[in-house]
N, C-alpha and C positions, 0 to 999 in steps of 0.2 A: 081248249082240249081239244088233240086232234084224234080222230077217230081213221084208225087205221080200219085198211079192206081184208077181206075176206082169206087174199092169199098171202093177202100182210102176216098176220096173225096164226094161217097154217104154216108159215116159211119162221119164224120167228117157234115155232113149239119142235118143229122138222130141225129147225139149227141148234137150241140149249139141247132134245136128247144126242145126237149126234157128236155135241160135243163134248158131253159128259162120255159118252161111248166113247169118245176119240182118249179122252183124256184115261180114263179106264185101261186102254188097251194099254198106251204109253206105261203107265204106271208099272200096267201087269208087267212088263218090257221089259224094261229097266229094274224093277227089283231081285225079277228072279233072274235074270240073264246073267249071264258071266265073260268075261272079258270084251270080243270084238263083238259077238250080240248086239251088244247096249246100245253101236248106232244103229240099229234098229228103232229106237224108238223115237226117230226124228218123221218116220215116214208118216204113223198116225197123226202127229200132233200138225207135220203141214195139212195132211190130208182132210184135218179135222176145221181147217181153216180155210181151207179153200173151195171142199165141195158146198158150203152152203153157198158160199159168195159168191160161185159159179150158179147155182143153182136161184138164184138169187134172180141175179140179170138172167136169166132165159124166163123165171116169172113177171117176172117186170119188161119185158120184150111184150112178150109172148098178151100180158094187159094190152102194153098202150099200140099192136098191132091188133086187138081184139075194139078198141077203144073208138081206133081211127077208121074201119069196117062200119061200128053200128054211127058213125056221129059221116059219115057220110054221105053230101047234098044227094038224092035222086033225081 
């Protein structure tokens, strides 16, 4: 079984919390909005997916750069 790095565990925790809160916000908007205001439901849904992906890519890039610097020959 593969072990995850600390940054991956923290990202997973962040992604789950972010996703749940985005879904709750979208559900609230859909439930209480009337008419054209229901179109606002897409923003939290898109951000609920896009933000964790961007954060993962940034953390992965940072980790790669950090590993490369520590493995550089002296």
